[in-house]
C-alpha positions in Angstrom: 66.6 82.6 130.7 68.9 80.0 129.3 67.3 76.6 129.0 68.6 73.4 130.7 71.1 72.2 128.2 74.0 69.8 128.7 77.4 70.8 127.4 77.2 68.9 124.1 73.7 70.3 123.3 74.8 73.8 124.2 77.9 73.6 122.0 75.8 72.4 119.1 73.3 75.2 119.6 76.1 77.7 119.6 77.9 76.2 116.6 80.9 75.4 118.8 83.4 73.2 117.1 86.5 71.6 118.7 89.6 73.7 118.8 92.8 72.2 117.6 94.7 70.4 120.4 97.8 72.3 119.8 96.1 75.7 120.3 97.1 76.8 116.8 94.8 78.7 114.5 92.1 76.8 112.7 92.0 77.0 109.0 88.9 75.2 107.6 89.7 75.5 104.0 87.5 77.4 101.5 84.9 78.4 104.0 87.1 81.0 105.6 85.0 84.2 106.2 87.8 86.4 104.9 88.1 84.6 101.5 87.0 86.8 98.7 83.6 86.2 97.2 83.5 84.6 93.8 84.3 87.1 91.1 84.3 86.8 87.4 87.8 88.2 87.5 89.8 85.2 88.8 93.1 87.1 88.8 91.5 89.6 91.1 90.5 86.8 93.5 94.1 85.5 93.5 95.4 88.9 94.3 93.0 89.4 97.2 93.7 85.9 98.6 97.4 86.7 98.3 96.9 89.8 100.4 95.1 87.9 103.1 97.9 85.2 103.1 100.5 87.9 103.4 98.7 89.5 106.4 98.5 86.1 108.1 102.2 85.6 107.5 102.9 88.9 109.2 101.2 88.0 112.4 103.6 86.5 115.0 102.4 84.2 117.8 103.6 85.1 121.3 105.8 82.6 123.1 104.0 83.6 126.3 101.0 81.7 127.8 97.7 83.3 128.8 97.6 82.5 132.5 94.5 84.4 133.3 92.2 83.1 136.0 88.8 84.5 136.9 88.3 86.8 139.8 85.0 86.8 141.7 85.4 88.3 145.2 81.7 88.4 146.0 80.7 85.0 144.6 78.7 86.5 141.7 79.1 83.1 140.1 76.4 81.8 142.5 74.0 84.1 140.6 74.8 82.5 137.3 73.3 79.3 135.8 75.4 76.3 134.9 74.8 77.2 131.2 76.2 80.7 131.8 79.4 79.2 133.2 79.7 76.8 130.3 79.4 79.7 127.9 82.0 81.7 129.8 84.5 78.8 129.8 83.9 78.0 126.1 84.6 81.6 125.0 87.5 82.0 127.4 89.1 78.8 126.1 88.7 80.1 122.5 90.2 83.5 123.4 93.2 81.9 125.1 93.9 79.7 122.1 93.0 82.0 119.2 93.3 85.6 120.4 95.8 85.8 123.2 98.8 84.4 121.2 98.5 86.9 118.4 96.8 90.0 119.8 99.9 91.9 121.0 101.5 91.5 117.6 98.3 92.5 115.8 98.1 95.7 117.9 101.8 96.5 117.4 101.4 96.2 113.6 97.8 97.6 113.5 96.4 94.4 111.8 92.9 93.1 112.3 93.1 89.3 112.4 90.3 88.6 109.9 91.0 84.9 110.1 89.3 84.7 113.5 86.0 85.8 112.1 84.9 82.3 111.4 85.8 81.3 115.0 83.7 84.1 116.4 80.8 82.7 114.4 81.6 79.2 115.7 81.4 80.2 119.3 78.1 82.1 118.8 79.5 85.6 119.3 77.4 87.2 116.6 73.9 87.9 117.7 73.8 85.3 120.5 70.5 86.5 122.0 68.6 86.6 118.7 66.3 83.7 117.8 67.6 80.3 116.8 65.4 80.3 113.7 67.8 82.8 112.1 70.9 80.7 113.0 71.5 82.6 116.2 72.0 81.3 119.7 68.6 82.2 121.3 70.4 82.9 124.6 69.5 85.3 127.4 70.9 88.8 128.0 73.3 87.7 130.7 74.8 85.1 128.3 75.4 87.9 125.8 77.1 90.0 128.4 79.3 87.2 129.5 80.4 86.6 125.9 81.3 90.3 125.4 83.2 90.3 128.7 85.4 87.3 127.7 86.1 88.7 124.3 87.1 92.1 125.7 89.3 90.4 128.2 91.2 89.4 125.1 90.9 92.7 123.4 88.4 95.6 123.0 88.8 95.5 119.3 87.8 91.9 119.0 84.8 92.6 121.2 83.9 95.6 119.1 83.9 93.4 116.0 81.3 91.1 117.6 79.4 93.9 119.3 78.9 95.8 116.1 77.9 92.7 114.2 75.4 91.6 116.8 74.0 94.7 118.4 74.3 97.3 115.6 73.8 95.2 112.4 71.9 92.0 113.2 69.7 93.6 116.0 68.3 96.4 113.9 67.6 94.0 111.0 65.8 91.7 113.5 64.0 94.5 115.4 63.1 96.9 112.5 63.4 94.8 109.4 61.0 92.7 107.3 60.8 89.0 107.6 62.4 88.8 104.1 65.3 90.9 105.3 65.8 88.7 108.4 65.8 85.6 106.4 68.2 87.0 103.8 70.8 88.6 106.1 70.7 87.1 109.7 71.8 83.5 109.0 74.9 84.6 107.1 75.7 87.3 109.6 75.4 84.8 112.4 78.1 82.6 111.0 80.4 85.4 109.9 80.0 84.5 106.2 78.8 88.1 105.9 80.1 90.9 108.1 78.4 94.2 108.7 78.9 97.7 110.0 76.7 100.5 111.5 76.7 104.0 109.9 75.5 106.7 112.3 78.5 109.0 113.3 79.4 111.7 110.8 82.3 114.1 110.4 80.3 116.9 111.8 77.9 115.0 114.0 79.0 112.7 116.8 77.2 113.2 120.1 74.4 114.9 118.2 73.2 112.3 115.6 70.0 114.1 115.0 71.9 116.7 113.0 73.1 114.2 110.5 73.6 115.4 106.9 73.5 112.1 105.1 70.3 112.2 102.9 68.4 110.0 100.5 65.8 110.8 97.9 62.9 108.7 96.6 63.5 108.2 92.8 60.5 106.0 92.2 61.9 102.5 91.9 64.9 103.2 94.2 66.4 105.6 96.7 69.4 107.8 95.9 71.8 108.0 98.9 74.5 110.7 99.5 76.7 111.5 102.5 79.4 110.1 104.6 79.9 108.4 107.9 83.1 108.4 110.1 84.7 106.2 112.8 82.9 103.0 111.6 84.2 99.7 113.0 84.3 96.8 110.5 83.8 99.2 107.6 86.9 98.3 105.6 85.7 94.6 105.1 82.0 94.8 105.7 79.7 93.2 103.2 76.7 95.3 104.3 76.2 98.5 106.2 73.1 99.5 108.2 73.1 103.2 107.5 71.0 105.9 109.1 70.0 108.8 106.9 67.3 111.4 106.5 64.6 111.3 103.9 63.3 114.3 102.0 61.1 115.3 105.0 64.0 115.1 107.4 62.9 111.8 109.0 65.7 109.4 110.0 65.4 106.0 108.4 67.5 102.9 108.2 68.9 101.5 104.9 70.8 98.4 104.2 73.7 99.2 101.8 75.5 96.3 100.2 79.2 96.3 99.1 79.4 96.5 95.4 76.7 99.1 95.0 78.0 101.8 92.7 79.1 104.9 94.5 79.6 103.1 97.8 83.2 103.1 99.2 84.8 102.3 102.6 88.2 103.9 103.0 90.2 102.6 106.0 91.3 104.9 108.8 95.0 104.7 109.6 97.2 106.2 112.3 95.2 105.1 115.3 96.8 104.7 118.7 93.7 102.9 120.0 91.9 99.8 118.8 94.8 99.0 116.7 93.8 95.4 116.2 90.4 96.5 114.9 89.5 97.7 111.4 88.0 101.2 111.3 87.0 103.2 108.3 84.6 105.6 106.6 81.4 105.1 104.6 81.1 107.3 101.6 77.9 107.5 99.5 78.0 109.2 96.1 74.6 108.8 94.4 74.3 105.2 95.6 71.1 103.5 94.3 69.4 101.6 97.1 66.7 99.1 96.3 63.5 100.0 98.0 63.3 96.6 99.7 66.6 97.5 101.5 64.8 100.0 103.8 64.1 98.9 107.3 60.3 99.3 107.4 59.8 99.7 111.1 62.5 102.2 111.9 61.4 105.8 111.8 63.1 108.7 113.7 66.1 108.7 116.1 64.5 106.0 118.2 65.8 103.4 115.7 69.5 104.0 116.0 69.3 104.8 119.7 67.6 101.5 120.4 70.5 99.8 118.7 73.0 101.8 120.8 71.3 100.7 124.0 71.9 97.1 123.0 75.6 97.9 122.2 76.1 99.9 125.4 74.8 97.0 127.4 77.4 94.7 125.8 80.1 97.3 126.5 79.1 97.6 130.2 79.9 93.9 130.5 82.9 94.0 128.1 84.9 96.7 129.8 84.9 94.6 133.0 86.8 92.0 131.0 89.6 94.5 130.2 89.7 95.5 133.9 89.9 91.9 135.0 92.8 91.2 132.6 94.7 94.3 133.9 94.0 93.3 137.6 95.0 89.7 137.0 98.3 90.7 135.4 99.0 93.3 138.1 98.2 90.8 140.9 100.5 88.1 139.5 103.3 90.6 138.8 103.0 91.9 142.4 103.5 88.4 143.7 106.5 87.7 141.5 108.4 91.0 141.3 111.0 91.2 144.1 112.2 94.6 145.3 113.9 95.5 148.7 114.0 91.8 149.4 110.3 90.9 149.1 107.5 90.8 146.6 106.1 94.2 145.8 102.7 92.9 146.7 103.9 93.0 150.3 104.1 96.8 150.3 101.1 98.8 151.5 100.9 101.1 148.5 100.7 98.1 146.1 98.1 96.4 148.3 96.1 99.7 148.3 96.0 99.7 144.5 95.0 96.0 144.2 92.4 96.3 146.9 90.8 99.3 145.2 90.9 97.5 141.9 89.1 94.4 143.0 86.5 96.5 144.9 85.6 98.5 141.8 85.5 95.4 139.7 83.2 93.7 142.2 80.8 96.7 142.2 80.7 96.7 138.4 80.1 92.9 138.3 77.1 93.2 140.5 75.8 96.2 138.6 75.9 94.5 135.2 74.4 91.3 136.6 71.4 93.2 138.0 71.1 95.1 134.7 71.0 91.8 132.9 68.2 90.6 135.1 66.3 93.8 134.4 66.9 93.5 130.7 65.6 90.0 130.6 62.5 91.1 132.4 62.0 94.0 129.9 62.6 96.6 132.7 66.0 98.0 131.9 65.9 101.6 130.8 68.2 103.3 128.4 69.4 105.5 131.3 70.2 102.5 133.4 72.2 101.1 130.5 74.0 104.4 130.1 75.0 104.4 133.8 76.4 100.9 133.6 78.4 101.6 130.4 79.9 104.8 131.8 80.7 103.2 135.1 82.3 100.1 133.7 84.5 101.9 131.2 85.6 104.6 133.7 86.4 101.9 136.2 88.4 99.9 133.7 90.4 102.9 132.6 91.4 103.7 136.2 92.4 100.1 136.8 94.5 100.0 133.6 96.4 103.1 134.8 97.0 101.7 138.3 98.0 98.4 136.9 100.5 100.1 134.6 102.2 101.6 137.7 102.4 98.3 139.5 104.2 96.8 136.4 106.7 99.7 136.5 108.6 100.1 133.2 107.5 96.7 132.0 103.9 98.0 132.0 104.5 100.0 128.8 105.8 97.0 126.8 103.9 94.4 124.8 105.1 91.8 127.2 102.0 92.7 129.3 98.5 93.6 128.1 98.2 96.8 130.2 99.0 99.6 127.7 97.0 97.9 124.9 93.9 97.8 127.2 94.5 101.3 128.3 94.7 102.7 124.8 91.7 100.7 123.7 89.6 101.9 126.5 90.3 105.5 125.5 88.2 104.7 122.4 85.6 102.7 124.4 85.1 105.6 126.8 84.1 107.7 123.8 82.2 105.6 121.4 78.5 104.6 121.9 78.2 107.8 123.9 81.0 109.7 125.6 81.6 109.7 129.3 80.1 113.1 129.7 77.1 112.4 127.5 76.2 109.4 129.7 76.5 111.6 132.7 74.0 114.0 131.2 71.7 111.1 130.4 71.7 110.1 134.0 71.4 113.7 135.1 68.3 114.2 132.9 66.8 111.0 134.2 67.1 112.0 137.9 66.2 115.7 137.5 63.8 115.7 134.6 65.7 118.6 133.0 67.3 118.3 129.5 70.8 119.7 129.6 71.5 118.8 125.9 69.8 122.0 124.6 
C-alpha cells in the first residue's frame, strides 16, 4: 500500500511541480517532451518546431470553467488512505487547469495536445506503480486506478496516452525486460521525455492476436522484422514501440523497435469520430533490423501481451468511471438549472429516474474497482476478474453518457458540454483492450469451464 507521506514528500516523489497560478499552460523551455530531438539537419528541426508551434496556436481555450465535484454516494472515500486522496486531488487539479480548458477544441479539431505530455510526467501518470529506482512513483494499484479515473474524467484519449505508456510499454519492459533495458528506457519513459506505443492488433487479427502475421527472422547479429500493426495509440509520435511478433518457430516474442530504424514507419490514422484528441496510427515494418539486445528476454508466447492487457484493462475499469462521473455531474447540474414548465427539470420524475439510476450504477462500479484494487495489491486478482470490471465499467459509462445526453436535450450534442465527446470516446473504449463480447466470453469460460472461443 502507499506509505505514510506528507503532501510535500508525496509531490516530490511523484515529480509534481507547481501549476501556474493563472491556470494557463506551462511551457518550461527546451525540455518540452514534444520538442524534436537533436538532428544534424538544423533546418529540419526548425520545421518540426514550427509545426508544433502552429498546432499550439490552433488550440483555443474554453471560456467555461470546469465545475466538477466528486460524487461518492456510499462513502467509498472512507476506504481510501489520505495519500490516495492527495493523489486524486493533485491529478484532478492538473486536469482542470491543463486539460479541461482545451479538450473540447482539441476534439473538435482532432488534435492531440502534445504539449501536455511533460505535465503527465510531472504528475506521475506514466508507470506510477513501477519502482522508484527507475524514476517511477512506486505507488499501489489503487493509486494507479485513481490516476486513470481522474485523467479519463478529463478525456478518454488523455487517459489512453498515459495507460499505453504505463501499462503497455513500461510494464512489459519492467516485467519481461533485462535490467539493462529497464535502466535504458524506463526513466525517460517515466518523465515523458520518450513516449512509447504497443503493437499487437493487426489488420486481420484483432480479438484473435494468436493469429498475428508479423514475423521476424534471426539473421545472426540481428533480427529482421516484417509486418504491420493497426489502431495503435501514440504511434504517430512514439519514440519506441513494444512490438509482438512471431519467430521462425511461430512463438510470440516481444521486441523494442526504436524510431529511426530503417524500414519502420508510423502513418497516422485520420477520420476518427472517437478519441479525436488522441493520436492513433499504424506500425509498418519493412525489413527492419532489430538489435538482438532489443528482444524482451522473459516474454515467450501469448502470455506476454495478455499480461500487459490485464494491466491496461485494470486501468480502464477505473478510468471509464471517470467519464461516467463527468457525464453524471454535468447532467445533475443541468437538471438543477434548466427551467421548463415553471420548475427545474430535475423536479420531474423521469429526470430523477435517470439520475438515480446513474448514481446507482456508478456506486456499484466504484465498489467493484476498489475491491479489485485490493485483490490486485494482494496478488489475488485474476485476468477474468479484471475483464469483468473493464466490461462493467465501460458498459455502465456508455449508458450513463446516453442518458445524460437526453437530460441535456439539444445542448447535449454540442461542445458546450462534455457528453457527446465522452460518448464517442467510450465507443472506442468498449472495443479496445478486448471487446464487450470478448470479455463476456472470458467471464463465461471462467464460470463454466468451457472455452467458447473455438
